[in-house]
DSSP file (Angstrom, degrees, kcal/mol; ACC not computed):
  #  RESIDUE AA STRUCTURE BP1 BP2  ACC     N-H-->O    O-->H-N    N-H-->O    O-->H-N    TCO  KAPPA ALPHA  PHI   PSI    X-CA   Y-CA   Z-CA
    1    1 A M     >        0   0    0      0, 0.0     4,-1.8     0, 0.0     5,-0.1   0.000 360.0 360.0 360.0 -35.7    0.0    0.0    0.0
    2    2 A E  H  >  +     0   0    0      1,-0.2     4,-2.0     2,-0.2     5,-0.1   0.864 360.0  52.6 -66.0 -37.2    2.9    2.3    0.8
    3    3 A E  H  > S+     0   0    0      2,-0.2     4,-2.4     1,-0.2    -1,-0.2   0.875 107.5  51.3 -67.9 -38.4    4.4    1.9   -2.7
    4    4 A V  H  > S+     0   0    0      2,-0.2     4,-2.4     1,-0.2    -1,-0.2   0.901 109.9  50.1 -65.6 -40.8    1.2    2.7   -4.4
    5    5 A T  H  X S+     0   0    0     -4,-1.8     4,-2.4     2,-0.2    -2,-0.2   0.909 110.9  49.0 -64.1 -42.4    0.8    5.9   -2.4
    6    6 A R  H  X S+     0   0    0     -4,-2.0     4,-2.4     2,-0.2    -2,-0.2   0.923 111.6  48.9 -63.5 -44.2    4.4    6.9   -3.2
    7    7 A D  H  X S+     0   0    0     -4,-2.4     4,-2.3     1,-0.2    -2,-0.2   0.899 112.3  48.4 -63.0 -41.0    3.9    6.3   -6.9
    8    8 A A  H  X S+     0   0    0     -4,-2.4     4,-2.6     2,-0.2     5,-0.2   0.899 111.1  50.4 -66.1 -40.1    0.7    8.3   -6.9
    9    9 A L  H  X S+     0   0    0     -4,-2.4     4,-2.3     2,-0.2    -2,-0.2   0.899 111.1  48.5 -65.4 -40.7    2.3   11.2   -5.1
   10   10 A V  H  X S+     0   0    0     -4,-2.4     4,-2.5     2,-0.2    -2,-0.2   0.916 112.5  49.1 -64.8 -43.1    5.2   11.2   -7.6
   11   11 A S  H  X S+     0   0    0     -4,-2.3     4,-2.4     2,-0.2    -2,-0.2   0.924 113.1  45.8 -63.1 -45.4    2.8   11.2  -10.5
   12   12 A V  H  X S+     0   0    0     -4,-2.6     4,-2.5     2,-0.2    -1,-0.2   0.898 113.7  49.8 -65.5 -40.4    0.7   14.0   -9.1
   13   13 A T  H  X S+     0   0    0     -4,-2.3     4,-2.3    -5,-0.2    -2,-0.2   0.911 111.3  48.5 -65.4 -42.5    3.8   16.1   -8.3
   14   14 A L  H  X S+     0   0    0     -4,-2.5     4,-2.3     2,-0.2     5,-0.2   0.926 112.8  47.9 -63.1 -45.2    5.3   15.6  -11.7
   15   15 A F  H  X S+     0   0    0     -4,-2.4     4,-2.7     1,-0.2     5,-0.2   0.919 112.3  49.6 -61.7 -43.6    2.0   16.6  -13.4
   16   16 A A  H  X S+     0   0    0     -4,-2.5     4,-2.6     1,-0.2    -1,-0.2   0.887 110.4  50.6 -63.9 -38.8    1.7   19.7  -11.2
   17   17 A A  H  X S+     0   0    0     -4,-2.3     4,-2.2     2,-0.2    -2,-0.2   0.931 113.1  44.3 -65.8 -45.5    5.2   20.7  -11.9
   18   18 A V  H  X S+     0   0    0     -4,-2.3     4,-2.3     2,-0.2     5,-0.2   0.929 114.9  49.1 -65.1 -44.5    4.8   20.4  -15.7
   19   19 A F  H  X S+     0   0    0     -4,-2.7     4,-2.6    -5,-0.2    -2,-0.2   0.911 111.0  51.0 -60.3 -42.6    1.4   22.2  -15.5
   20   20 A G  H  X S+     0   0    0     -4,-2.6     4,-2.6    -5,-0.2    -1,-0.2   0.902 110.0  48.6 -63.3 -42.1    2.9   25.0  -13.4
   21   21 A M  H  X S+     0   0    0     -4,-2.2     4,-2.3     2,-0.2    -1,-0.2   0.922 113.7  46.1 -65.6 -42.9    5.8   25.6  -15.8
   22   22 A V  H  X S+     0   0    0     -4,-2.3     4,-2.6     2,-0.2     5,-0.2   0.913 113.5  50.3 -65.1 -41.6    3.5   25.7  -18.8
   23   23 A Y  H  X S+     0   0    0     -4,-2.6     4,-2.6    -5,-0.2     5,-0.2   0.929 111.6  46.9 -62.4 -46.8    1.1   28.0  -17.0
   24   24 A V  H  X S+     0   0    0     -4,-2.6     4,-2.3     2,-0.2     5,-0.2   0.907 113.0  50.3 -63.7 -41.1    3.8   30.4  -15.9
   25   25 A F  H  X S+     0   0    0     -4,-2.3     4,-2.3    -5,-0.2    -2,-0.2   0.941 113.7  44.1 -61.5 -48.1    5.2   30.5  -19.4
   26   26 A L  H  X S+     0   0    0     -4,-2.6     4,-2.2     1,-0.2    -2,-0.2   0.897 114.5  48.5 -67.2 -39.9    1.9   31.2  -21.1
   27   27 A M  H  X S+     0   0    0     -4,-2.6     4,-2.6    -5,-0.2    -1,-0.2   0.894 111.9  49.6 -67.7 -38.7    0.9   33.9  -18.5
   28   28 A T  H  X S+     0   0    0     -4,-2.3     4,-2.3    -5,-0.2    -2,-0.2   0.919 111.9  48.1 -65.5 -42.7    4.2   35.6  -18.8
   29   29 A R  H  X S+     0   0    0     -4,-2.3     4,-2.2    -5,-0.2    -2,-0.2   0.888 111.9  50.4 -64.2 -38.9    4.0   35.6  -22.6
   30   30 A H  H  X S+     0   0    0     -4,-2.2     4,-2.5     2,-0.2    -2,-0.2   0.928 111.0  47.9 -64.8 -45.7    0.4   37.0  -22.4
   31   31 A R  H  X S+     0   0    0     -4,-2.6     4,-2.4     1,-0.2    -2,-0.2   0.905 111.0  51.8 -62.0 -40.9    1.4   39.8  -20.0
   32   32 A E  H  X S+     0   0    0     -4,-2.3     4,-2.0     1,-0.2    -1,-0.2   0.918 111.4  46.5 -61.9 -44.0    4.3   40.7  -22.2
   33   33 A R  H  X S+     0   0    0     -4,-2.2     4,-2.2     2,-0.2    -2,-0.2   0.884 111.2  51.5 -66.8 -38.5    2.1   40.9  -25.3
   34   34 A M  H  X S+     0   0    0     -4,-2.5     4,-2.5     2,-0.2    -1,-0.2   0.894 109.4  50.6 -65.7 -38.5   -0.5   42.9  -23.4
   35   35 A T  H  X S+     0   0    0     -4,-2.4     4,-2.1     2,-0.2    -2,-0.2   0.897 109.0  51.8 -64.9 -39.8    2.2   45.4  -22.3
   36   36 A I  H  <>S+     0   0    0     -4,-2.0     5,-2.1     1,-0.2     4,-0.3   0.916 112.3  45.9 -62.3 -42.7    3.4   45.7  -25.9
   37   37 A L  H ><5S+     0   0    0     -4,-2.2     3,-0.9     1,-0.2    -2,-0.2   0.899 111.6  51.3 -67.3 -40.0   -0.2   46.5  -27.0
   38   38 A E  H 3<5S+     0   0    0     -4,-2.5    -1,-0.2     1,-0.2    -2,-0.2   0.865 113.3  44.1 -65.6 -35.8   -0.8   49.0  -24.2
   39   39 A K  T 3<5S-     0   0    0     -4,-2.1    -1,-0.2    -5,-0.2    -2,-0.2   0.392 107.8-124.5 -92.0   4.4    2.4   50.9  -24.9
   40   40 A N  T < 5 +     0   0    0     -3,-0.9     2,-0.3    -4,-0.3    -3,-0.2   0.870  50.6 164.5  55.2  41.3    1.8   50.9  -28.7
   41   41 A I      < -     0   0    0     -5,-2.1    -1,-0.2    -6,-0.2    -2,-0.1  -0.681  48.2-105.5 -86.8 142.7    5.2   49.3  -29.4
   42   42 A N        -     0   0    0     -2,-0.3     4,-0.2     1,-0.2    -1,-0.1  -0.570  30.3-160.9 -67.3 115.6    5.7   47.8  -32.8
   43   43 A P    >>  +     0   0    0      0, 0.0     3,-1.1     0, 0.0     4,-0.8   0.527  67.6  94.3 -79.8  -3.8    5.6   44.0  -32.2
   44   44 A S  G >4 S+     0   0    0      1,-0.3     3,-0.8     2,-0.2    -2,-0.0   0.852  79.2  55.1 -61.9 -35.9    7.3   43.0  -35.4
   45   45 A P  G 34 S+     0   0    0      0, 0.0    -1,-0.3     0, 0.0    -3,-0.0   0.777 107.7  52.4 -66.2 -20.5   10.9   42.8  -33.8
   46   46 A F  G <4 S+     0   0    0     -3,-1.1     2,-0.3    -4,-0.2    -2,-0.2   0.641  90.6  91.5 -88.2 -14.6    9.5   40.3  -31.2
   47   47 A K    <<  -     0   0    0     -4,-0.8     2,-0.7    -3,-0.8     0, 0.0  -0.640  67.0-147.7 -83.9 136.3    7.9   38.0  -33.8
   48   48 A S        +     0   0    0     -2,-0.3    -2,-0.1     1,-0.1    -1,-0.0  -0.904  26.5 165.9-106.5 113.0   10.1   35.1  -35.0
   49   49 A T        +     0   0    0     -2,-0.7     2,-0.7     2,-0.0    -1,-0.1   0.449  54.8  93.9 -99.6  -2.9    9.5   34.1  -38.6
   50   50 A N        +     0   0    0      1,-0.1     3,-0.4     2,-0.0    -2,-0.0  -0.816  46.7 178.5 -96.2 115.6   12.7   32.1  -38.7
   51   51 A N     >  +     0   0    0     -2,-0.7     4,-1.7     1,-0.2     3,-0.2   0.022  45.6 115.2-103.5  26.9   12.1   28.4  -37.9
   52   52 A T  H  > S+     0   0    0      1,-0.2     4,-2.8     2,-0.2    -1,-0.2   0.818  70.4  61.4 -67.6 -28.2   15.7   27.3  -38.5
   53   53 A A  H  > S+     0   0    0     -3,-0.4     4,-2.6     2,-0.2     5,-0.2   0.925 105.2  47.2 -63.6 -42.3   16.0   26.4  -34.8
   54   54 A L  H  > S+     0   0    0      1,-0.2     4,-2.4     2,-0.2    -1,-0.2   0.900 112.5  49.8 -64.2 -39.8   13.2   23.8  -35.1
   55   55 A L  H  X S+     0   0    0     -4,-1.7     4,-2.5     2,-0.2    -2,-0.2   0.921 110.6  50.1 -63.9 -43.3   14.8   22.5  -38.3
   56   56 A K  H  X S+     0   0    0     -4,-2.8     4,-2.4     1,-0.2    -2,-0.2   0.943 113.1  45.0 -60.8 -48.7   18.2   22.2  -36.5
   57   57 A Y  H  X S+     0   0    0     -4,-2.6     4,-2.8     1,-0.2     5,-0.2   0.886 112.1  53.2 -64.3 -37.3   16.8   20.3  -33.6
   58   58 A G  H  X S+     0   0    0     -4,-2.4     4,-2.0    -5,-0.2    -1,-0.2   0.918 110.8  45.7 -62.9 -42.9   14.8   18.1  -35.8
   59   59 A I  H  X S+     0   0    0     -4,-2.5     4,-2.1     2,-0.2    -2,-0.2   0.896 113.5  49.9 -67.7 -39.1   17.8   17.1  -37.9
   60   60 A I  H  X S+     0   0    0     -4,-2.4     4,-2.2     2,-0.2    -2,-0.2   0.935 112.1  46.5 -65.2 -45.3   19.9   16.5  -34.7
   61   61 A W  H  X S+     0   0    0     -4,-2.8     4,-2.4     1,-0.2    -1,-0.2   0.844 109.7  54.9 -67.0 -32.2   17.2   14.3  -33.1
   62   62 A L  H  X S+     0   0    0     -4,-2.0     4,-2.4    -5,-0.2    -1,-0.2   0.912 108.2  49.6 -62.9 -41.6   16.9   12.4  -36.4
   63   63 A G  H  X S+     0   0    0     -4,-2.1     4,-2.3     2,-0.2    30,-0.3   0.889 109.6  51.0 -63.0 -39.8   20.6   11.8  -36.2
   64   64 A V  H  X S+     0   0    0     -4,-2.2     4,-2.1     2,-0.2    -2,-0.2   0.920 111.2  47.8 -64.1 -43.1   20.3   10.6  -32.6
   65   65 A S  H  X S+     0   0    0     -4,-2.4     4,-2.1     2,-0.2    -2,-0.2   0.904 111.8  49.0 -67.8 -39.1   17.5    8.2  -33.6
   66   66 A I  H  X S+     0   0    0     -4,-2.4     4,-2.7     1,-0.2     5,-0.2   0.899 109.8  53.8 -64.0 -38.4   19.4    6.8  -36.6
   67   67 A G  H  X S+     0   0    0     -4,-2.3     4,-2.5     1,-0.2    22,-0.3   0.884 107.5  50.0 -61.9 -39.1   22.5    6.4  -34.3
   68   68 A L  H  X S+     0   0    0     -4,-2.1     4,-2.1     2,-0.2    -1,-0.2   0.907 111.7  48.4 -65.3 -40.9   20.4    4.4  -31.8
   69   69 A I  H  X S+     0   0    0     -4,-2.1     4,-2.0     2,-0.2    -2,-0.2   0.944 114.9  43.5 -65.1 -47.0   19.1    2.1  -34.7
   70   70 A V  H  X S+     0   0    0     -4,-2.7     4,-2.6     1,-0.2    -2,-0.2   0.877 111.8  55.2 -66.8 -36.8   22.6    1.6  -36.1
   71   71 A G  H  X S+     0   0    0     -4,-2.5     4,-2.4    -5,-0.2    -1,-0.2   0.891 107.1  50.2 -61.4 -38.8   24.0    1.1  -32.6
   72   72 A N  H  X S+     0   0    0     -4,-2.1     4,-2.3     2,-0.2    -2,-0.2   0.895 109.4  51.2 -65.8 -39.4   21.4   -1.7  -32.0
   73   73 A L  H  X S+     0   0    0     -4,-2.0     4,-1.3     2,-0.2    -2,-0.2   0.930 110.8  47.9 -62.5 -44.4   22.5   -3.3  -35.3
   74   74 A L  H  <>S+     0   0    0     -4,-2.6     5,-2.3     1,-0.2     3,-0.2   0.904 110.7  51.8 -62.2 -40.4   26.1   -3.2  -34.2
   75   75 A Y  H ><5S+     0   0    0     -4,-2.4     3,-1.3     1,-0.2    -1,-0.2   0.899 108.4  51.0 -63.3 -39.9   25.2   -4.7  -30.8
   76   76 A N  H 3<5S+     0   0    0     -4,-2.3    -1,-0.2     1,-0.3    -2,-0.2   0.764 105.6  57.1 -68.7 -23.4   23.3   -7.5  -32.5
   77   77 A W  T 3<5S-     0   0    0     -4,-1.3    -1,-0.3    -3,-0.2    -2,-0.2   0.428 130.1 -92.4 -87.1   0.7   26.4   -8.2  -34.7
   78   78 A G  T < 5S+     0   0    0     -3,-1.3    -3,-0.2     1,-0.3     2,-0.2   0.478  78.4 137.8 108.7   2.6   28.5   -8.7  -31.6
   79   79 A V      < -     0   0    0     -5,-2.3    -1,-0.3     1,-0.1    -2,-0.0  -0.539  68.3 -85.8 -78.7 149.4   30.0   -5.3  -30.8
   80   80 A E     >  -     0   0    0     -2,-0.2     4,-2.6     1,-0.1     5,-0.2  -0.254  37.7-127.7 -56.3 139.2   30.0   -4.3  -27.1
   81   81 A E  H  > S+     0   0    0      1,-0.2     4,-2.3     2,-0.2     5,-0.3   0.916 103.1  45.9 -59.9 -51.3   26.7   -2.7  -26.1
   82   82 A T  H  > S+     0   0    0      1,-0.2     4,-2.2     2,-0.2     5,-0.3   0.920 116.7  45.1 -61.3 -45.3   28.1    0.6  -24.5
   83   83 A F  H  > S+     0   0    0      2,-0.2     4,-2.4     1,-0.2     5,-0.3   0.920 112.5  50.3 -65.5 -44.5   30.5    1.2  -27.3
   84   84 A S  H  X S+     0   0    0     -4,-2.6     4,-1.6     1,-0.2     5,-0.2   0.934 116.4  39.5 -64.5 -46.5   28.0    0.5  -30.1
   85   85 A Y  H  X S+     0   0    0     -4,-2.3     4,-2.4    -5,-0.2     5,-0.2   0.954 118.9  45.3 -68.6 -49.0   25.3    2.7  -28.8
   86   86 A A  H  X S+     0   0    0     -4,-2.2     4,-2.4    -5,-0.3     5,-0.2   0.926 114.4  47.2 -63.4 -45.8   27.5    5.6  -27.6
   87   87 A S  H  X S+     0   0    0     -4,-2.4     4,-2.4    -5,-0.3    -1,-0.2   0.910 114.9  45.3 -65.3 -41.1   29.6    5.8  -30.7
   88   88 A M  H  X S+     0   0    0     -4,-1.6     4,-2.7    -5,-0.3     5,-0.3   0.884 112.4  50.7 -72.0 -37.3   26.8    5.7  -33.2
   89   89 A V  H  X S+     0   0    0     -4,-2.4     4,-2.1   -22,-0.3     5,-0.2   0.939 115.0  43.5 -64.5 -45.3   24.7    8.2  -31.3
   90   90 A F  H  X S+     0   0    0     -4,-2.4     4,-2.0    -5,-0.2    -2,-0.2   0.911 115.4  49.1 -66.1 -41.0   27.6   10.7  -31.2
   91   91 A M  H  X S+     0   0    0     -4,-2.4     4,-2.2    -5,-0.2    -2,-0.2   0.948 115.8  40.8 -65.1 -48.6   28.5   10.0  -34.8
   92   92 A F  H  X S+     0   0    0     -4,-2.7     4,-2.2     2,-0.2   -28,-0.2   0.821 113.7  52.6 -74.8 -29.2   25.0   10.5  -36.2
   93   93 A S  H  X S+     0   0    0     -4,-2.1     4,-2.1    -5,-0.3    -1,-0.2   0.878 110.2  50.1 -70.4 -34.7   24.2   13.4  -34.0
   94   94 A G  H  X S+     0   0    0     -4,-2.0     4,-2.2    -5,-0.2    -2,-0.2   0.910 110.4  48.8 -64.9 -42.3   27.4   15.1  -35.2
   95   95 A I  H  X S+     0   0    0     -4,-2.2     4,-2.6     1,-0.2    -2,-0.2   0.899 110.0  53.2 -62.3 -39.6   26.4   14.4  -38.8
   96   96 A G  H  X S+     0   0    0     -4,-2.2     4,-2.6     1,-0.2    -2,-0.2   0.891 107.8  50.1 -62.6 -39.5   23.0   15.8  -38.0
   97   97 A M  H  X S+     0   0    0     -4,-2.1     4,-2.1     2,-0.2    -1,-0.2   0.900 111.0  48.9 -65.5 -40.4   24.6   19.0  -36.7
   98   98 A I  H  X S+     0   0    0     -4,-2.2     4,-2.2     2,-0.2    -2,-0.2   0.927 112.6  47.5 -65.4 -44.3   26.8   19.3  -39.8
   99   99 A V  H  X S+     0   0    0     -4,-2.6     4,-2.5     1,-0.2    -2,-0.2   0.914 111.2  51.5 -61.9 -42.7   23.8   18.8  -42.1
  100  100 A A  H  X S+     0   0    0     -4,-2.6     4,-2.4     1,-0.2    -1,-0.2   0.883 108.3  52.8 -62.5 -37.7   21.8   21.4  -40.0
  101  101 A Y  H  X S+     0   0    0     -4,-2.1     4,-2.3     2,-0.2    -1,-0.2   0.942 111.6  44.5 -62.0 -47.8   24.6   23.9  -40.4
  102  102 A F  H  X S+     0   0    0     -4,-2.2     4,-2.2     1,-0.2    -2,-0.2   0.869 112.8  51.4 -68.3 -35.1   24.7   23.5  -44.2
  103  103 A V  H  X S+     0   0    0     -4,-2.5     4,-2.1     2,-0.2    -1,-0.2   0.913 111.0  48.5 -65.3 -41.8   20.9   23.7  -44.4
  104  104 A A  H  X S+     0   0    0     -4,-2.4     4,-2.0     2,-0.2    -2,-0.2   0.892 110.8  51.0 -65.4 -39.0   20.9   26.9  -42.3
  105  105 A Q  H  X S+     0   0    0     -4,-2.3     4,-1.5     1,-0.2    -1,-0.2   0.897 110.0  49.8 -63.7 -40.1   23.6   28.4  -44.5
  106  106 A K  H  X S+     0   0    0     -4,-2.2     4,-1.4     1,-0.2    -2,-0.2   0.884 110.0  50.7 -66.8 -37.6   21.6   27.6  -47.6
  107  107 A Q  H  < S+     0   0    0     -4,-2.1    -1,-0.2     1,-0.2    -2,-0.2   0.869 108.7  52.1 -67.6 -35.6   18.5   29.2  -46.2
  108  108 A N  H  < S+     0   0    0     -4,-2.0    -1,-0.2     1,-0.2    -2,-0.2   0.824 110.0  49.1 -69.8 -31.0   20.4   32.3  -45.3
  109  109 A L  H  <        0   0    0     -4,-1.5    -1,-0.2     1,-0.2    -2,-0.2   0.794 360.0 360.0 -77.6 -28.3   21.7   32.6  -48.9
  110  110 A S     <        0   0    0     -4,-1.4    -1,-0.2    -5,-0.1    -2,-0.2   0.474 360.0 360.0 -75.7 360.0   18.3   32.1  -50.4
């Protein structure tokens, strides 16, 4: 019975923490926008139309997932588990960062 209570308490606390962070973020952003409107400040410098950060993170996470898949293949072929996963995750995330860099450079030139 004690273990179930502990698990429920951890779950409720985790949910409350995530909810609290999202609530504070949204309320702060709302207050900031309302202040901008009240003071008649041009909001265009605050708007982000550049989504290269999302593209960069997407390419990096794609590299990490490919690294995990290839690491699993290496482990199944007999390579040590720690080495196969770590080396492939680092290698493919590095490749993802390089690809993201070149994609961002191409977007800046266009």
